[in-house]
C-alpha positions as a Markdown table, in Angstrom:
| # | Residue | x | y | z |
|---|---|---|---|---|
| 1 | Pro | 20.4 | 2.5 | -6.0 |
| 2 | Leu | 19.5 | 6.2 | -7.3 |
| 3 | Val | 16.2 | 6.3 | -4.9 |
| 4 | Asp | 18.0 | 4.7 | -2.1 |
| 5 | Tyr | 20.9 | 7.0 | -1.8 |
| 6 | Val | 18.4 | 10.1 | -2.2 |
| 7 | Asp | 16.3 | 8.3 | 0.9 |
| 8 | Gly | 19.5 | 7.8 | 3.1 |
| 9 | Gly | 20.3 | 4.3 | 2.1 |
| 10 | Asp | 23.5 | 2.2 | 2.3 |
| 11 | Thr | 24.2 | 2.9 | -1.4 |
| 12 | Ser | 27.8 | 4.5 | -2.0 |
| 13 | Leu | 27.9 | 7.3 | -4.5 |
| 14 | Asp | 30.1 | 5.7 | -6.5 |
| 15 | Glu | 27.3 | 2.9 | -7.5 |
| 16 | Val | 24.9 | 6.0 | -7.9 |
| 17 | Val | 27.4 | 7.5 | -10.4 |
| 18 | Val | 27.6 | 4.2 | -12.3 |
| 19 | Arg | 24.2 | 2.6 | -12.3 |
| 20 | Arg | 23.0 | 6.5 | -13.4 |
| 21 | Glu | 25.6 | 6.3 | -16.2 |
| 22 | Glu | 24.0 | 2.8 | -17.2 |
| 23 | Leu | 20.4 | 4.3 | -17.1 |
| 24 | Arg | 21.2 | 7.2 | -19.3 |
| 25 | Thr | 22.8 | 4.8 | -22.0 |
| 26 | Tyr | 19.7 | 2.5 | -22.2 |
| 27 | Leu | 17.4 | 5.7 | -22.4 |
| 28 | Arg | 19.2 | 7.3 | -24.9 |
| 29 | Gly | 18.4 | 4.2 | -27.3 |
| 30 | Phe | 14.5 | 5.3 | -27.0 |
| 31 | Leu | 15.5 | 8.8 | -28.2 |
| 32 | Pro | 14.6 | 9.8 | -32.3 |
| 33 | Cys | 17.9 | 9.2 | -33.4 |
| 34 | Gly | 17.8 | 5.6 | -31.3 |
| 35 | Pro | 17.4 | 2.3 | -32.6 |
| 36 | Ala | 14.7 | 1.3 | -35.6 |
| 37 | Asp | 12.1 | -0.3 | -33.1 |
| 38 | Ser | 12.1 | 2.7 | -30.7 |
| 39 | Arg | 11.1 | 5.4 | -34.0 |
| 40 | Asp | 8.3 | 2.5 | -35.0 |
| 41 | His | 6.7 | 3.0 | -31.4 |
| 42 | Pro | 7.6 | 6.4 | -30.0 |
| 43 | Gly | 7.2 | 6.5 | -26.4 |
| 44 | Leu | 7.3 | 9.7 | -24.2 |
| 45 | Leu | 11.5 | 9.5 | -24.2 |
| 46 | His | 11.2 | 9.7 | -27.8 |
| 47 | Val | 8.7 | 13.0 | -28.1 |
| 48 | Leu | 10.8 | 14.9 | -25.3 |
| 49 | Gly | 13.8 | 13.8 | -27.8 |
| 50 | Glu | 12.1 | 15.3 | -30.5 |
| 51 | Ala | 11.4 | 19.0 | -28.4 |
| 52 | Glu | 13.2 | 21.9 | -29.9 |
| 53 | Asp | 13.7 | 23.3 | -26.6 |
| 54 | Leu | 15.0 | 20.4 | -25.0 |
| 55 | Thr | 18.9 | 19.3 | -24.9 |
| 56 | Glu | 19.3 | 15.3 | -25.2 |
| 57 | Ala | 20.3 | 15.3 | -21.8 |
| 58 | Asp | 17.4 | 17.3 | -20.7 |
| 59 | Ala | 15.5 | 14.6 | -22.3 |
| 60 | Val | 17.3 | 11.6 | -20.2 |
| 61 | Asn | 17.6 | 13.5 | -17.0 |
| 62 | Asn | 13.8 | 13.9 | -17.5 |
| 63 | Ser | 13.0 | 10.8 | -17.9 |
| 64 | Ile | 15.4 | 9.3 | -15.4 |
| 65 | Leu | 13.4 | 11.9 | -12.7 |
| 66 | Leu | 10.0 | 11.0 | -14.1 |
| 67 | Leu | 11.0 | 7.1 | -13.7 |
| 68 | Ala | 11.9 | 7.3 | -9.9 |
| 69 | Ala | 9.1 | 9.9 | -8.9 |
| 70 | Gly | 6.5 | 8.1 | -10.9 |
| 71 | Thr | 7.4 | 4.6 | -8.8 |
| 72 | Glu | 8.7 | 5.7 | -5.5 |
| 73 | Thr | 5.8 | 8.3 | -4.9 |
| 74 | Thr | 3.0 | 6.2 | -6.6 |
| 75 | Ala | 3.8 | 3.1 | -4.1 |
| 76 | Gly | 4.2 | 5.4 | -1.2 |
| 77 | Ala | 1.0 | 6.8 | -1.9 |
| 78 | Leu | -1.0 | 3.9 | -2.6 |
| 79 | Thr | 0.2 | 2.4 | 0.8 |
| 80 | Asn | -0.9 | 5.3 | 2.7 |
| 81 | Val | -4.3 | 5.3 | 1.0 |
| 82 | Leu | -4.4 | 1.2 | 2.0 |
| 83 | Cys | -3.4 | 2.2 | 5.5 |
| 84 | Arg | -6.1 | 4.5 | 5.6 |
| 85 | Leu | -8.9 | 2.3 | 4.0 |
| 86 | Ala | -7.7 | -0.2 | 6.5 |
| 87 | Ala | -7.9 | 1.5 | 9.6 |
| 88 | Glu | -11.4 | 3.3 | 8.8 |
| 89 | Pro | -13.5 | 0.8 | 8.0 |
| 90 | Glu | -16.5 | 2.1 | 7.7 |
| 91 | Val | -15.2 | 5.0 | 5.0 |
| 92 | Tyr | -14.1 | 1.8 | 3.3 |
| 93 | Asp | -17.5 | 0.6 | 3.2 |
| 94 | Ala | -19.2 | 3.7 | 2.6 |
| 95 | Leu | -17.3 | 3.6 | -0.7 |
| 96 | Lys | -18.5 | 0.3 | -1.5 |
| 97 | Arg | -21.8 | 2.4 | -1.9 |
| 98 | Asp | -21.2 | 5.8 | -3.3 |
| 99 | Arg | -17.7 | 5.3 | -5.5 |
| 100 | Ser | -18.3 | 9.1 | -5.9 |
| 101 | Gln | -16.4 | 9.4 | -2.8 |
| 102 | Ile | -12.8 | 8.0 | -4.2 |
| 103 | Ala | -11.4 | 10.9 | -5.5 |
| 104 | Pro | -12.3 | 12.6 | -2.1 |
| 105 | Val | -10.6 | 10.2 | -0.2 |
| 106 | Val | -7.8 | 9.9 | -2.5 |
| 107 | Ala | -7.1 | 13.7 | -2.4 |
| 108 | Glu | -7.5 | 13.7 | 1.5 |
| 109 | Thr | -5.1 | 11.4 | 2.4 |
| 110 | Leu | -2.5 | 13.1 | -0.3 |
| 111 | His | -3.1 | 15.8 | 1.6 |
| 112 | His | -2.6 | 14.3 | 4.9 |
| 113 | Glu | -0.1 | 11.4 | 4.4 |
| 114 | Pro | 2.0 | 12.4 | 1.5 |
| 115 | Pro | 4.2 | 10.1 | 0.3 |
| 116 | Leu | 7.1 | 12.4 | -0.2 |
| 117 | His | 7.7 | 13.9 | 3.1 |
| 118 | Leu | 10.6 | 16.7 | 2.4 |
| 119 | Thr | 11.9 | 18.5 | -1.1 |
| 120 | Leu | 14.9 | 20.4 | -2.1 |
| 121 | Arg | 14.4 | 23.7 | -3.3 |
| 122 | Phe | 17.1 | 26.6 | -4.0 |
| 123 | Ala | 16.4 | 30.2 | -3.1 |
| 124 | Ala | 16.0 | 32.3 | -6.0 |
| 125 | Gly | 17.1 | 35.4 | -4.6 |
| 126 | Asp | 18.3 | 36.9 | -1.2 |
| 127 | Val | 15.3 | 36.4 | 1.2 |
| 128 | Arg | 14.7 | 36.2 | 5.2 |
| 129 | Leu | 12.4 | 34.1 | 6.6 |
| 130 | Ala | 11.5 | 33.4 | 9.9 |
| 131 | Gly | 14.4 | 36.0 | 11.1 |
| 132 | Thr | 17.0 | 33.7 | 9.2 |
| 133 | Asp | 19.0 | 35.2 | 6.2 |
| 134 | Ile | 19.0 | 32.8 | 3.1 |
| 135 | Pro | 21.3 | 34.0 | 0.3 |
| 136 | Ala | 20.6 | 33.2 | -3.2 |
| 137 | Gly | 21.1 | 29.7 | -4.4 |
| 138 | Ser | 20.9 | 28.4 | -1.1 |
| 139 | Pro | 19.3 | 24.8 | -0.6 |
| 140 | Val | 16.0 | 25.4 | 1.4 |
| 141 | Gln | 14.9 | 21.8 | 2.5 |
| 142 | Val | 10.8 | 22.1 | 2.5 |
| 143 | Val | 8.7 | 20.3 | 4.8 |
| 144 | Leu | 5.8 | 19.3 | 2.8 |
| 145 | Ala | 4.3 | 17.2 | 5.1 |
| 146 | Ser | 4.3 | 19.7 | 7.7 |
| 147 | Ala | 3.3 | 22.6 | 5.4 |
| 148 | Asn | -0.2 | 20.5 | 4.2 |
| 149 | Arg | -0.7 | 20.8 | 7.9 |
| 150 | Asp | -0.6 | 24.1 | 9.0 |
| 151 | Gly | -3.1 | 25.5 | 11.4 |
| 152 | Ser | -3.2 | 29.1 | 9.9 |
| 153 | Val | -4.1 | 27.6 | 6.7 |
| 154 | Tyr | -6.2 | 24.4 | 7.4 |
| 155 | Glu | -9.2 | 23.9 | 10.0 |
| 156 | Arg | -8.1 | 20.7 | 12.0 |
| 157 | Pro | -5.3 | 20.4 | 10.2 |
| 158 | His | -4.0 | 17.0 | 12.2 |
| 159 | Val | -7.7 | 15.2 | 11.3 |
| 160 | Trp | -7.7 | 13.2 | 8.1 |
| 161 | Asp | -11.2 | 14.5 | 6.7 |
| 162 | Pro | -12.1 | 13.4 | 3.0 |
| 163 | Ala | -15.3 | 15.7 | 3.7 |
| 164 | Arg | -13.1 | 18.8 | 3.7 |
| 165 | Asp | -13.5 | 21.3 | 1.7 |
| 166 | Arg | -11.5 | 21.0 | -1.3 |
| 167 | Arg | -8.1 | 23.0 | -0.6 |
| 168 | Thr | -4.6 | 23.7 | -1.8 |
| 169 | Thr | -2.2 | 21.1 | -0.9 |
| 170 | Leu | 1.2 | 21.0 | -1.7 |
| 171 | Thr | 1.9 | 17.3 | -2.0 |
| 172 | Phe | 2.6 | 18.1 | -5.4 |
| 173 | Gly | 4.6 | 21.4 | -5.4 |
| 174 | Met | 3.1 | 24.4 | -6.7 |
| 175 | Gly | 3.9 | 27.0 | -9.5 |
| 176 | Pro | 6.4 | 26.5 | -11.8 |
| 177 | His | 7.5 | 23.4 | -9.4 |
| 178 | Val | 4.1 | 21.1 | -9.6 |
| 179 | Cys | 4.6 | 17.9 | -10.4 |
| 180 | Pro | 3.7 | 16.8 | -14.3 |
| 181 | Gly | 2.3 | 13.7 | -12.9 |
| 182 | Met | -0.3 | 15.0 | -10.7 |
| 183 | Gly | -3.3 | 14.2 | -12.3 |
| 184 | Leu | -2.1 | 10.7 | -12.9 |
| 185 | Ala | -1.2 | 9.6 | -9.6 |
| 186 | His | -4.7 | 11.2 | -8.5 |
| 187 | Arg | -6.3 | 8.8 | -11.4 |
| 188 | Glu | -4.0 | 5.9 | -10.7 |
| 189 | Leu | -4.8 | 6.0 | -6.9 |
| 190 | Glu | -8.5 | 6.3 | -8.0 |
| 191 | Ile | -8.4 | 3.1 | -10.1 |
| 192 | Val | -6.8 | 1.1 | -8.2 |
| 193 | Val | -9.4 | 2.0 | -5.0 |
| 194 | Gly | -12.1 | 1.3 | -7.6 |
| 195 | Ala | -10.2 | -2.5 | -8.1 |
| 196 | Leu | -9.9 | -3.0 | -4.4 |
| 197 | Leu | -13.8 | -2.6 | -4.1 |
| 198 | Asp | -14.4 | -5.0 | -6.8 |
């Protein structure tokens, strides 16, 4: 329901609030002060809960974010890679012969067809952008998919090209807002493509 609401689905905000609290209660059980079995087998939430610079709320809220981000975006990215390979049978055949090209195919698909097109940021200070004043604290919708196809940055921006010189991509954000799961996402997709080739 949380992801459905954010994606503009039919879920009501009231249901989101109830479900979010259910999820928070469940996740709190895996903090260091949780049940004995969670202390015997510490996972990520347990480790986050032991971090001195995170409150309990920080640990739980970051876990909710990672859970949502790690499922929806991974499923979308996997779909995009598989659709691209289905549309480019010669690339699929080339991967069978040379698996070293899996990583560039995954990277280019993530760049060219990101699983998340939009992300919300807030202006850190007053700024004027393209003739528009944006006051500090204002929400700004960043269109990652458009930024990744900026013709002033990328040659042939609308062409899917795994041989493209490696490029900086905004698919996973940048700087202090870079996705902590970026490396994991690349590796997961590479493993799935390898398994498909098997």
